[in-house]
Steps between C-alpha positions, in 0.01 A plus 500: 500500500565706808839646582659628819434857389125470453398258777349646814587373846315173559473562873467876547371455855837373622703783352393752761593544862243605761578834658328741733145621454451833331281775648209376292533154650638338184801275538814651355690250288850527361585313181770237531786554260540150363811594302669636809409184691637279221827691494530468877455122478747469212773711659452331839581175322812653347367455146569716198224559246676258266511228768137559595409477133659156470325377814154628412500461122395864461702731278745732673326798340163378630635472855648848473169646382311328783745631760473851359118485506484533121287188460286284726578127490237249398401228743703257291803728534448515876493120510834492318643761739386303804634170369830643378569704813379216726236709676123488537290734285361676813855612578489719190211690659639526851623854566859516628520545874585847622821456692577751770844525652502464878850639541599214733875457535736343749879497481709252694870582520756219492502321834208700640226240456336340804683186615297182555740211578379137505673165540545458125496857365599850597232720344526873430153646439486781241250787444374463855351851525218419256187327624249293301763405244415261217860381491735418786868529405782378721856374481609183671834349595451123472664322795344158444732244344285190508143405417482334843534834677132569419223343707251528214435669166463879498169599340280810509247689287595691185775470244870559545799616297855412606825641357845377606718804579811323631618140508281208402205315649314174464129570449276221627131492411219258568417406140840531329848360534752711691689745279817704553473872428812710453557874542265685264258205465139545605183300556130598520265256669174434681580562868225261612718224357743373763846651451833554677860604428851404598828671420722308258789749481795528738353817651134527601300607196318834488163515324228753423148381566180675385172355625172613341177450690 
């Protein structure tokens, strides 16, 4: 009967990463640290070793030894890891991406955003100095008080996050019933779905919007 300590990697060809060619013309390969990759997946999911053990059915000590490169998991153990952590087995062999900081930063002081007034909103665009952003944050004062003030649904590409900063709003959306959101409430939704807002408080509500392309 084989154990995790004496079983060799079933797929050794997928445990290496192609690198640059050496002077002799041979491809330089760097071994993938499976234990390091497993730990990255576990911690990214906010799981302790004990919690991961319960999900995968592998002993806590076994998981610890795998993460510390003390043993190599059998294929059966990898199947349990994949099922318990809700990932595909290839993800265990995918090297973590090398993240490089770009140093991008943009500060918008209170009241210094770019104004974009419309018939129903008074927008204040934030972080306007950065180009090619993946997110578009802005604050809006909601002037609209009735659904009838809109000619049609608002819809655009991407997803959107909305947080009520002051007052309260009624959030209308194409596939759901209208809902009232109070100060501190938020909603995340598909922006391609028709949507619109009206103020429900005595004063015009103030909201933070973040649109992701």
